[in-house]
Backbone as CSV, one residue per row, in Angstrom:
resi,resn,N_x,N_y,N_z,CA_x,CA_y,CA_z,C_x,C_y,C_z
1,UNK,-134.355,17.794,-6.556,-133.001,16.332,-5.919,-132.764,15.045,-6.591
2,UNK,-131.293,15.017,-6.570,-131.264,13.547,-7.277,-131.634,12.437,-6.019
3,UNK,-131.788,11.272,-5.738,-131.872,9.670,-5.044,-130.510,10.010,-4.180
4,UNK,-131.209,10.059,-3.279,-130.154,10.107,-2.120,-129.245,11.127,-1.274
5,UNK,-130.267,12.216,-1.763,-130.102,13.146,-1.674,-131.080,13.908,-0.471
6,UNK,-130.545,14.704,0.676,-131.640,15.633,1.356,-131.303,16.801,1.582
7,UNK,-133.208,17.427,0.995,-132.820,18.941,1.345,-133.286,19.399,2.435
8,UNK,-132.753,19.626,3.209,-132.753,19.892,5.015,-133.066,20.884,5.416
9,UNK,-133.992,21.443,6.181,-134.437,23.809,6.778,-133.795,23.075,8.138
10,UNK,-133.031,23.849,8.529,-132.360,23.937,9.974,-132.822,25.429,10.352
11,UNK,-132.776,25.951,11.550,-133.110,27.383,11.638,-132.112,27.236,12.631
12,UNK,-131.101,27.935,12.865,-129.998,28.588,13.252,-130.147,30.333,14.456
13,UNK,-130.265,30.709,15.294,-130.892,31.476,16.164,-132.065,32.772,15.102
14,UNK,-132.626,31.461,15.288,-133.815,32.635,14.561,-133.862,32.476,12.788
15,UNK,-132.547,32.177,12.543,-132.398,31.935,10.874,-132.691,31.014,10.322
16,UNK,-133.631,30.296,9.007,-133.339,29.568,8.478,-132.181,29.169,7.451
17,UNK,-131.747,27.874,7.303,-131.151,27.381,6.315,-131.038,26.007,5.882
18,UNK,-131.010,26.068,4.010,-131.348,25.479,3.651,-129.779,24.259,3.535
19,UNK,-129.755,23.372,2.943,-128.976,22.518,3.400,-128.711,20.974,2.409
20,UNK,-128.140,20.426,2.045,-128.712,19.697,0.897,-127.453,18.889,1.610
21,UNK,-127.406,17.385,2.190,-126.588,15.979,2.089,-126.283,14.737,1.801
22,UNK,-126.575,13.390,1.886,-126.646,12.826,1.750,-127.715,12.064,2.772
23,UNK,-128.661,10.997,2.091,-129.304,11.044,3.324,-129.387,10.645,4.501
24,UNK,-128.600,9.603,4.209,-127.410,9.302,5.364,-127.041,9.764,6.758
25,UNK,-126.831,11.167,6.317,-126.569,11.930,7.111,-127.227,13.331,7.664
26,UNK,-128.211,12.788,6.967,-129.904,13.664,7.709,-129.980,13.878,8.899
27,UNK,-130.034,13.458,9.864,-129.842,13.012,11.670,-128.908,12.941,12.329
28,UNK,-128.134,13.536,11.567,-126.939,13.732,11.853,-126.467,15.651,12.060
29,UNK,-127.252,16.144,10.055,-126.535,17.049,10.197,-127.459,18.584,10.999
30,UNK,-129.172,17.097,11.308,-130.315,18.396,12.352,-129.146,18.212,13.930
31,UNK,-128.730,17.000,14.280,-128.017,16.639,15.696,-127.219,18.211,16.175
32,UNK,-126.232,18.325,14.945,-125.322,19.090,14.555,-126.081,20.791,15.137
33,UNK,-127.146,20.971,13.163,-127.261,21.884,14.093,-127.667,22.543,15.129
34,UNK,-129.128,21.450,16.141,-129.274,21.782,16.935,-128.399,22.284,18.755
35,UNK,-126.605,21.606,18.431,-125.408,21.264,19.454,-125.583,22.950,18.631
36,UNK,-125.396,23.670,17.556,-125.272,24.496,17.418,-125.378,25.753,17.926
37,UNK,-126.889,25.581,17.325,-127.593,26.482,17.531,-127.843,26.515,19.360
38,UNK,-127.817,25.735,20.147,-127.639,26.028,21.386,-126.650,26.928,22.073
39,UNK,-125.452,26.483,21.716,-124.323,26.697,21.969,-123.981,28.511,21.423
40,UNK,-124.645,28.772,20.472,-124.709,30.238,20.209,-125.653,30.713,20.189
41,UNK,-126.337,29.975,21.018,-127.743,31.221,22.095,-126.626,30.994,23.265
42,UNK,-126.608,30.245,24.175,-125.686,30.066,24.959,-124.915,31.875,24.926
43,UNK,-123.984,32.116,24.213,-123.056,33.345,23.532,-123.700,34.333,23.217
44,UNK,-124.914,34.914,22.842,-125.734,35.153,22.410,-126.431,35.807,24.023
45,UNK,-126.702,34.940,24.952,-127.391,35.092,26.140,-126.954,35.768,27.212
46,UNK,-125.605,35.413,26.970,-124.610,36.074,27.844,-124.559,37.318,27.437
47,UNK,-124.673,37.991,26.693,-124.446,39.579,26.088,-123.686,39.896,26.133
48,UNK,-122.334,39.540,26.227,-120.659,40.132,25.445,-120.892,39.715,24.717
49,UNK,-121.041,39.680,23.554,-120.878,39.502,22.247,-121.915,39.793,21.584
50,UNK,-122.150,40.514,20.625,-122.966,40.953,20.049,-122.690,40.861,18.341
51,UNK,-123.950,40.691,17.214,-123.505,40.451,16.259,-123.244,38.441,15.943
52,UNK,-124.216,38.472,15.131,-124.338,37.379,14.516,-122.969,36.671,13.727
53,UNK,-122.603,37.318,13.674,-121.156,36.990,12.802,-120.117,36.204,13.756
54,UNK,-120.135,37.496,14.630,-118.908,37.112,16.361,-119.437,35.350,17.049
55,UNK,-120.896,36.454,17.324,-121.408,34.705,17.927,-120.681,33.037,17.479
56,UNK,-121.338,33.527,15.535,-120.895,32.342,14.888,-119.564,31.546,15.255
57,UNK,-118.506,32.861,14.970,-116.993,32.500,15.669,-116.815,32.308,16.279
58,UNK,-117.444,32.748,17.912,-117.300,32.504,19.753,-116.983,30.649,19.330
59,UNK,-119.112,30.441,19.260,-119.231,29.518,18.689,-118.301,28.501,18.223
60,UNK,-117.430,28.887,17.448,-117.169,28.227,16.570,-115.709,27.402,16.786
61,UNK,-115.171,28.756,18.290,-113.721,28.771,18.472,-114.046,27.862,19.782
62,UNK,-114.873,28.031,20.348,-115.312,26.841,21.610,-115.467,25.645,21.455
63,UNK,-116.396,25.058,20.301,-116.156,23.859,19.807,-115.802,22.913,18.845
64,UNK,-114.131,23.918,18.642,-112.824,23.970,17.774,-111.971,23.361,19.014
65,UNK,-112.294,24.210,20.329,-111.906,23.543,21.145,-112.152,22.463,22.102
66,UNK,-113.405,21.980,22.071,-113.690,20.882,23.139,-113.193,19.964,22.017
67,UNK,-113.370,19.664,20.759,-112.908,18.713,19.715,-110.824,18.084,20.067
68,UNK,-110.272,19.752,19.659,-108.855,19.534,20.154,-108.368,19.109,21.479
69,UNK,-109.916,19.174,22.351,-109.957,18.478,24.812,-109.740,16.471,23.967
70,UNK,-110.766,16.774,23.335,-111.084,15.442,23.087,-110.276,14.574,22.086
71,UNK,-109.648,15.175,21.459,-109.141,14.301,20.347,-107.368,14.407,21.989
72,UNK,-106.923,14.842,22.223,-106.106,15.187,23.242,-105.854,13.767,24.148
73,UNK,-107.363,14.017,24.522,-107.546,13.044,25.977,-107.675,11.633,24.976
74,UNK,-108.169,11.624,24.190,-108.419,10.269,23.175,-106.956,9.857,23.025
75,UNK,-106.405,10.613,22.295,-104.410,10.368,22.141,-103.987,9.730,23.254
76,UNK,-104.260,10.424,24.994,-103.409,9.760,26.178,-103.628,8.085,25.577
77,UNK,-105.301,7.960,25.754,-106.068,6.560,26.848,-105.527,5.675,25.169
78,UNK,-104.770,6.152,24.398,-104.350,5.065,23.457,-102.843,4.953,23.444
79,UNK,-102.543,5.965,23.711,-100.849,6.045,24.325,-100.945,5.077,25.596
80,UNK,-101.506,5.239,26.507,-101.961,4.647,28.075,-101.730,2.750,27.637
81,UNK,-103.067,2.692,26.825,-103.589,1.183,26.721,-102.087,0.986,25.727
82,UNK,-101.373,1.695,24.688,-100.090,0.930,24.653,-98.971,0.266,24.742
83,UNK,-98.564,1.259,26.013,-98.060,0.977,27.190,-98.402,0.115,28.003
84,UNK,-99.787,-0.340,28.037,-99.946,-1.746,29.239,-99.963,-2.518,28.445
85,UNK,-100.574,-2.369,27.057,-100.255,-3.714,26.310,-98.980,-3.794,26.019
86,UNK,-98.336,-3.537,26.254,-96.474,-3.821,25.685,-96.248,-4.191,27.140
87,UNK,-96.142,-3.849,28.387,-96.150,-4.432,29.795,-96.363,-5.695,29.531
88,UNK,-97.526,-6.033,29.041,-98.520,-7.156,29.581,-97.518,-8.267,28.360
89,UNK,-97.008,-7.787,26.913,-96.850,-8.859,26.288,-95.055,-9.463,27.117
90,UNK,-95.067,-8.181,27.433,-93.737,-8.264,27.822,-93.025,-9.227,28.856
91,UNK,-94.137,-9.487,29.616,-95.001,-10.233,31.077,-95.077,-11.789,31.056
92,UNK,-95.380,-11.984,29.616,-96.593,-12.804,28.544,-94.644,-13.739,28.324
93,UNK,-94.516,-12.811,26.992,-93.107,-13.237,26.715,-91.872,-13.765,28.232
94,UNK,-91.767,-13.442,28.457,-90.861,-13.454,30.349,-91.225,-15.074,30.517
95,UNK,-93.047,-14.746,30.640,-92.868,-16.333,31.331,-92.935,-17.108,30.819
96,UNK,-92.975,-17.323,29.516,-92.730,-18.293,28.377,-91.986,-18.787,28.459
97,UNK,-90.955,-17.982,28.107,-89.882,-18.130,28.241,-89.175,-19.026,28.534
98,UNK,-89.282,-18.715,30.430,-89.496,-18.858,31.627,-90.173,-20.552,31.938
99,UNK,-91.169,-20.562,31.377,-92.060,-21.602,31.306,-93.247,-21.879,32.432
100,UNK,-93.197,-20.791,32.983,-93.965,-20.014,34.670,-95.023,-20.207,34.201
101,UNK,-95.850,-20.723,35.102,-97.453,-20.005,35.655,-97.246,-18.372,35.473
102,UNK,-98.401,-17.285,34.574,-98.740,-16.181,34.781,-99.304,-15.390,35.605
103,UNK,-98.511,-15.019,36.431,-99.922,-14.378,37.834,-100.174,-13.166,37.176
104,UNK,-101.573,-12.148,36.202,-102.194,-11.395,36.334,-102.524,-10.525,37.876
């Protein structure tokens, strides 16, 4: 392996995978593999889904759903903060125009 590249072994549902990644991403890769393994085990242990491929697809769909929910929540927070900042800016500008003390 060239400098700066790590070869990492991860175990997901009792199957080992060898993955290369930048050294600085090794920890994130291990955390991601552990998270995926836990999600896939949860699905497998319900007994409702059979087969590694199907379990992997269901886990991926669940994780994508989680990601989209977090993004939507972040977008909502960003919009809310933006609106609040706009209102505060308008109040400050208005107070400055009138030469008044601003009450927060």
